[in-house]
N, C-alpha and C positions, 0 to 999 in steps of 0.2 A: 504494500500500500504506500503510495507516494506521500511524503511528508508535506503538510500544508505550509505554503509560503506566503499566504495572503496577510494583509494588514487590515485593521478595522478602524483606525483613527483614534484608538484609545490612548496613544502615546503623544498626542498633539500638545497636551498641557505640560508634559515633562521632557520631551525630546529636545526642545530648544535650550532648556537649562543644562542638559547633559552636553550638548554640542558647545554651548558657550563656556562651560567649565573646561572642556578639552582645549578650546581655542586659547583661553587665558593661560592655561598651563603650558601650551606650546610656544607662547610668545617669546620667552628668552632663548629658545632654541632656533628660532627662525633665521637669525643672521648666520648661523653656523650650518644650517641644513641645506642640502641641494634644493634648488628652487622647485624641482619637480615633486619633491616630497610635500612641500607646502601646497602646491597646486592640487596634488592628489587628495590631500586632506580636505581642502575646500570643496573639491568636486564631489567627493563621497558624501560630505555633509549635506550639500545642496540636493544631491540625488536622493538621499535617504529621506529628507524632509518632504520632497516632492512625492515620493512613494507613499508616505503616510497621509498626505493631504488628498491623494487620489485613490486611497484604499487599494493600491496595486500590490502585487507580489514582490518580495525582495528577490535579488538576483539568485540564481541557482548555486548550489554548492560547488559544482564543477567550474562555474565562471569565477566564483570567489577564490577558489584554489588557484586558478590560472593567474588572477590578479596578484595573489600573495606570492607566487613563484616569480612573477615578473618584477615585483617590488624588491624581493630579496636579491635577485640577480642585479638589479639596478644599484642597490646599496653596495653590493660586493664589488661591482665594477667602479663605483665612485670612490670607495675608500680602500680597495684592495684587501679589506679585512672586515670582520664582523665584530671585533672586540674593540673596546675603547669607548670613550664618552661620545664621540661623534657618531660612529656607526650604531652604538646602542640607542642614542636619542633618535636617529633616523628609523631604526627598527620599531621603537615604541610608537613613533608618530604614524608610521604605516600600519602598525597593528591596530591602533585606535581608529584610523580611517576605515580599514576593512571590517573591523568589529561593528562600526556604525551601520554598515550595509546589511549585516545579518541580525541586527537588533529587532526583536519582535515582542519582548516582554520587559517588565520592570527589572527582572533579575539580570538581563543583559546590560541594562543601563548601570546597575550597581558595579558590574565588571568594568565598564567604561570609566566610572568615577575612580575606581582603584587605579586604572591606568593613568588618569589625570594626576593623581597624587604622586605616582612614580615619576611622571614627567616633571612635576614641580621639584621634587627632591633631586632628580638627576641634574637639574640646571645648576645646583649648588656644587656639583663636581667640577665645573669649569672655573667658576669664580664666585666669591661671596662678596659682592659689592655692598656699599652702604644701603642701596635701595633694595637689597635682597630681602631684608627683614620685613619692611612694610609690604613688599610684593608677596612674600610667603604668607603673611597673616591675611592679607586681603584675598589671595587666591584660595587658601584653605577655608576662609569664611564663605566664599562663594560656593565652593564645592560642597560644604556641609549644608548650605542652604538648598542647593540642588537636591541633595539627599533627602532633606525634609520635605521638599516639594513633591518628590516622588512617593514617599512613604506616608505622607499626611493627607489631610483633606485639601483637595485642589482649590476649594473656595476660601481657604484660610488666607488672610492678607499676606502679601509678600513681606511687609515690614515685620510681621510677627515671626515669620521664619528666620529673618535676618537677626532679630533680637535673640531668638532661641540659640542660633548658631554662635552669636557673640558671647552669650552666657556660657556655653559649653567650652569655648576657647579660653574664656577668662578663668573658668574652674581648672582647666588643665595647665594654664601658664605657670602657677607657682611650683608645681611638681616638675615641669620641664626646666625651669630656671634652677631649681635646687639640684637636679641631676646634672645639668651642664656645669654648675660650679663645683660640685663635690665629686663627680665621677673621676677616678684617678686618671691623670694625664700621663701619656708616655711620650718619649722624645721622637719616636718614629711611628708612622701610621700603621694601622692594622693590616692594610693592604695597599697595593700600588696600582693606581688606575692610569692607563695610558691616556694622557690628555690630548684632545684634538688640537693639532698645531697646523691645520691646513691654512689658517688665516695668516700664519707667520708672526714673528715677533720683531718689532722694530728695535734696532739697536746696532751697536758696533759689531763688526765682523773681523775675522782674522786676516783680512786682505784689504788693502787700501789703494784705490785708483783715483785719479783726479775727479772730483765731483761727488765722491761717496759721502763725505762728512757734511758737505754743504747741503745735501738733500736731507740729512738728519736735522740740520739746524732749522729747517722749516717745520719740524715736528714739535708739538707742545706736550708730547707724552712724557710722563714722569719716568726717569730712569731709576732713581732711588732718592731716599730722604735720609738726612744725617742730623742727629741731635747731639750736640757737644755737651760734655759735662761741665766745661768751663768756658772761657772766652773762645770765640770763633776766629780763626786766622783771617788775616787780611785777604781781600780778593785776589791779589797778585800771588798769594801762596797756596791758593786752592787748586792744586793740580791733583786730580783723582786718577791715579795710575791704574790702567786696566791690562793692557798687553803691549808687547814690544814686537816691532816688525823689523827684523834684520836682513831679510832676503829681498833683493831688488833685481828685476828682470829687464830693466830698461824703461818700463812703463808703470808697473805697479809694485807695491811692497807687500810682503807676506810674512806671517809669523811661523815659527816652528810649532810642532805639536806640543801641547802642554807637558812640561817636565816637572818632576818633583825631585829636586836636588837636596840631598841631606846636607845640613849645615849651610845652606845658602844664606841664611840670615847672619851667619858669622862673617860673611864678606862685606857686611855693612857696619860702619862705625858711625854712631849717632852722637849728636851734640845738642846742647840746649835743652829746652823744656819739651815734654811730650804733650800731645793732644789726644785726649781720650774721647771717643764718640761712638754712637750706635747707629748703624746703617740698616735701613729697611729697603732691601733690594727687590725690584720687580723681576718677574721671570724673564730670562734671556735665552734659555736653551743652550747656553754656552758654559764653559768651565771656568772662565776668568771671573775674578772677584775684585771689583773696584775698591780702592782704598787710597786715602790721602798719602802721597809719597813722602817718606817711605814707610811702609808698615813694619812694625817691630814685634807686636804681640796681637793675637786675634783668638777668638773663641769659636769660630765656625768649624764644625766637624768636617773631617775628610778634606781639609784644606791645608796646603803647604806653600811655601815660597819657592818659586822656580829660580832658575839660574840667572834670570834677568830682573830680579827683585819685584816680580809680580806674584800675586796670590792666585793659585789655581786650585780648583776643586776636582776631586776624583769623578764626581757625577755631575752631569749638566744641571743647571739651576732651572728646573721646570716648574717651580712654585715660588711664592714670595718667601724670601729669607730675611732673617734678622740676626745681626751679629755685631759684636763689639770689637773695636780695633784701637790700638794705641800706636800713633804715628809720630815721626819726627820730620820736620821740614828742613832741618839742618843736618846733613849727613854726608858721608863719603862712601861710595860703593865700588868695590872690586878694584883696588888700586894697582893690582898686579894681575897680568893675564898671560897665558901661554901663547906662543907665536901662532900655533895652529888655530886657536880660537880667534886671535886678532885678525887673521886673514878673512874670517867670516864677515867682519865688520868693515872690510875694505873692498868687498866685491862690487864691481860695476861691469856689466856686460861689455865686451870689447866692441867698439864701433858705435855704441849707443850714445846719444846726446854729445856729439864731438865738440860743438861750439861751447858747451858748458865746461867741458874738461879743459879746453884751451883757455877760456876766460879764468878759470880757477887757478891754473898754473901760472898765468901771467900775474894775477893779483897776489899769489903767494910769493912769487919771486920779488915782487915790488915791496911786499910787507916785511919780508925778512925773517919772520918767525910765525909759528902756528897761532899764538895768541893774537898777534897783530893782524894776522890774516882773518881770524874770526871777527875781530872788531871791524875790519874793512868791509867784509861781506854785510854785516849788520848795518853799517853806515850806508852802503849802497842801497839796501832796501829802504832805509829811512829817508835818504836825501834825494834819490832819483824818483822818477814818476812811476812808482809801483802803487797799485790800488788794491784795497781789500773789498771784496764783493762776494755775495752768496750766489751770484749768477754769472760765473766766469764763462768766457767763450770757449769753444771747442779747441782741442789741441791735436796735433798730428801724431805721426809715428814716434817722434822724439819729443815727448811732452815737456821735458825740462827745458830743452832748447827753445821750444815754442813759447813757453811761459816767460823765460828770462829775456828773450830777444824780440819777441813779437807782441804778445797780448799784454803782459805785465799786469794782468788782473787775475786775482785768484783768492782762494780761501786758505785756511790754515794748512791743509794738506799740500797745496801748491808750494807754499813757502818752506814748509818742513822738508818736502821732497827735494826741492832745489838746493836748499842749504846742505842737506845730508850728502847729495851727489857731489856738490862742490868740495865738501870735506874729504870724501873718499878719493876724489880725483887727485888730491895732493898728499895722500897717505895718512890722513887723520881718521882713525876708526870712528864710525858714527852709526847711529841707529835711530829709528823713529819710534816714539812712544805715542800710543793713542789711548784716549780715555775721555775725561771730562774736565773742563776748567771753569771754576767759579761756582755759581749756584745762587738762587734767590732766597733771601731770608724771609721766612713767614712769621711775622710777629704774633699772629694769632695762635700759632702752635709752637713757636720758639724752636724752629728747626730750619735747616736748609733744604730747599727743593732743587734737586739737580735733574734737569730735563734732558731729553735727547737733543734739544737745541743747544745745550752746553757741550756737545761732543767737540773734541779738540785733538789736534795732533801737534806734537812738538819734537824737538831733536835732542839727542844726547851725544856728546863727543867724549872721547877717552884719551887721557894722558897718563903716561907712566908715573907711578907714585902718587897720583892724585885721584885717579879713577874716573868714573862717569860723571860728567857735569851737564846739567840741563841748560840748553840754549833754545829759547823760543823766538824764532825769527818773526813770528806774527807780532810780537810786542814791538818790534822795530817799525812795522808798517802801520799797525792799528793798536797803539798802547791802550786805548780806551776799551778794546775788547778784553784785555787781560785785567785792567784795573777795575772796570765797572761790570763786566760780564754782559751776556746777551740781553738779559731781561732789562737791566737799567739802561742799556744803550738804546733800546727801543723807545723808552719814554723820554730819554734825553734828546731825541731827535737825530742822533748820530746814525742810528740803525737804518734810517731811510736811505742813506747812501749805499748801504750794504744790500738793500732789497727787502728790509724788514718793515712791517707795518705794526703800529702799536694799537691795542684795543682801547676802548673807552676805560677811563680810570675806574668808574663804578663797576664795570664788568670785571676788571682785573681784581679789584678788592673782593668781589663776590666769588671769583675763582679761588682766591687765597683762602677765604672762609670755608668754601666747600672742600678744598684740599685738606684744611685742618681737621674738618670732621672726618674725612676719609682716613687721615693718619690716626686719629683717636680710635676709629673703628678697627683699623688694622692692629693697633697696639692692644686694645682692651678686649676685643672679641676674637679676631682671627689669630692674634698672637697669644691667646690664653693657653699657655703650655705648662709644663712641669714647674719651671722656675716661677712663673707668675702665680700659679696655683699655690706653690709653697709659700711665697711671700704673702699672699692673701690669707692663707690659713694661719700663718704666724701672727699677722695683724689681728686675727680673730681669737688668738689665745691658744691655738693648737701648736704645740712644739713638736718638731720632727714629724710632720704629717706623712706617715707611711700609708701604703695602699690599704692596709687593714683598718687603720684608723679612719681613713676617708670612706671606705665602704660601710663600716659600722655607723659612722655619722650619717652617711647618705640614707641607709635603711631607716635609721631613727627619724631623720627629718621627713622622709617621704611618708613613713607611717603616721607621724604627727600631722602632716598636712592632709593626708587622706582622712584621718579621723575628724580633723577640723572641717574639711569640705563636706564630709558626710553629715556632720552635725548641722552645718549651714543648710544643706539640702533637706534634712529632716525637718528643720524649723520652717523652711520655705514651703514644703509640701505636706506639712502635718495636717491631719483632718481637722475641720473646724470644731470648736467646743460644742458639746451637746446642749441643746436648748433646755433651760431649767424647767420650763413648763412641761416639756415632753418627759423629762426625768421624773417629775412628780406624778404625772398621769400614769407612767409605766409602773410606778410604785402602787398606785391605786388598782390598776388592772391585776397586778400580782396578788393583791389581797382578795380580789373577787374569785380567783381560781379559774377564770374563764378567759380564753384568748379571743381577741377580736378577729372577725373574719376578714379576708382580703377585700379591701375597698369599703369596709363598714365604717360609717361615720360614728362619732362619739354619741350623738343622739340615738342612733339605731342600736348601738351597743348598750346604752343605758336602758332602753325599752326592753331589750332581750333578756337582760339579767335581773330586771326588777322582780323582787319577791323570791328569787331563787338562790341568793347568795348569803342570806342572813344579814345583809346590810340594809338598813332602812332606805326606803325609796326616796325619802326626802334628802338623805345624805348623798345618795347616788346623783340625784338631780342637782344638788348644790355643787358637787365636784365637777359634774359635766359643764354646767354653766360657767363656773369659775375658770375651767380649763379653756373653754372657747374664748372667753374674754382675754385671758392671759396670752393665748397662743395666736389669736387672729386679730384682736383689736389693737389699738395704738399702744405702744410700749408704756407700761405703767407699773412701777414697782409694787404699788398697793395691790394690784390684781394678782401678782405672784404670791404675796403674803396671804391673800384670801384663799388662793388655791391650796397653799401648803396647810393652812388651818383646816380647810374642808377635807383634805386627804387624811390628816391626822385624826379627824373626828369620825371618818368612815371606817367603823370596825364591826 
């Protein structure tokens, strides 16, 4: 016998609520999903609602199976896998769309609402933004309201359903907060979820070609935030070292693979005062760890100093990290170097950029010494017509020659590359360091915001017995870029010549306020780990909060909250107190020994028992009339006293 596939329109009042719940739950996933998944969801929803309004049959099982296989193959072809947040979200979305097509009963809609909750929770696997909490609460409120609309009376006002859902969430909130605070935290996650990185991560890479960093300088995305324990260094000293590029192929610079050299920090001699600060780093999917140069101590796990005084992590940074660093801005690095290593920092491809090599040799001969040669090159950049711009012209096959002799317009990587090639051309070891320079102080949060716009490249030169010394040729061309930074230069008007445009002041202040809120959210909520939990427990009086203490405290607090909420619910939904007149009349009926019949009035009951109970008819009549006055007339305490007296006399 064929299974019935028809619809009768009974779901018209609840189906829109279910579809709306799924649509709201799907919203955070839409930017990351293939467009055809969103189109499929919308198409299936419209098709199913049309079926319900026309009382038509739902698609056959074979057709739905064909659509399911087609969607599965489409997701597999798009992601090359079915595991991870991206493929998993796409599978959930297509599952919801196809489940809508076969929905014929309320039970099927309950399954769809479960899928909506999974979609909401899976959106938190990508990122937990500040707006995630209000979105989560609002979406769960809507889904619970849809649940009540299906299981309750459809004539019930919508606002009543929303109020009931709100009360249910309010009752659950204290227990959820207690569990979040007291559940023992561990330093590593219970599981590792492969995060969808199809959208890419904006940031520095291990290769630099002309124009790379200038494109980053147009990005307002946050790279990291830094909160100093004491005074903040001056802007000219804020060089955030990320990675070093020693290899040059005539056009672009590249880094070596991340190395972890034992005792690398011993090659650094520090002087002066240390700066201690905490960095909150955004995901980069890279292994380099930015730090104010030069880092001396750090607490990030699986992180070591490489052979070129950069911090490298064993695992790529695929989630937000927070770590503390102690740095010195006055230091001397690697004063002695083997000849084999020195040759690495002198390499220039033969025949590349010949005019630059000729110019460097002539200037070096004229200067007479390496130090004077460096000063001569910096004077050339400062005094001649070289321009700093974020929109440099295109360069040919010999980009350094084209920059020095033709365009003379460029960004920091142009000047750093040209300077380093000139150093190598005369036998001075040099390398390019890329990272970030400067940062914008946020007075609302008392921390530095370092954005991708602060990406920067500078040069280091090496001398026997002295070691690596930083030389930033950009400072010779645009000193305001180093002293003031990108953010202040925009508002100072200088940035207009570089290709920057400043936003309105009120908008900039609003952006800083929003960033401060995000930083607090990251610190207090997303950064709530073992260290933060231990500090909170200590402040509450719990010494050495082990996991046993935390679990016992959690059980006790949850049990107490459960009892408290149960008491509140019992008080809220307790039965109304019994009517005193009814209690007195039931006492009289018990004395008669006769039970009233169903639907029998007090007058009819009095007439039926008259003369057959041993109670005088006058007493029965007096009790009946007093009860009717006390029960149905206007409220009067005297009538209750009269009834009590009559019942006491009826013996």
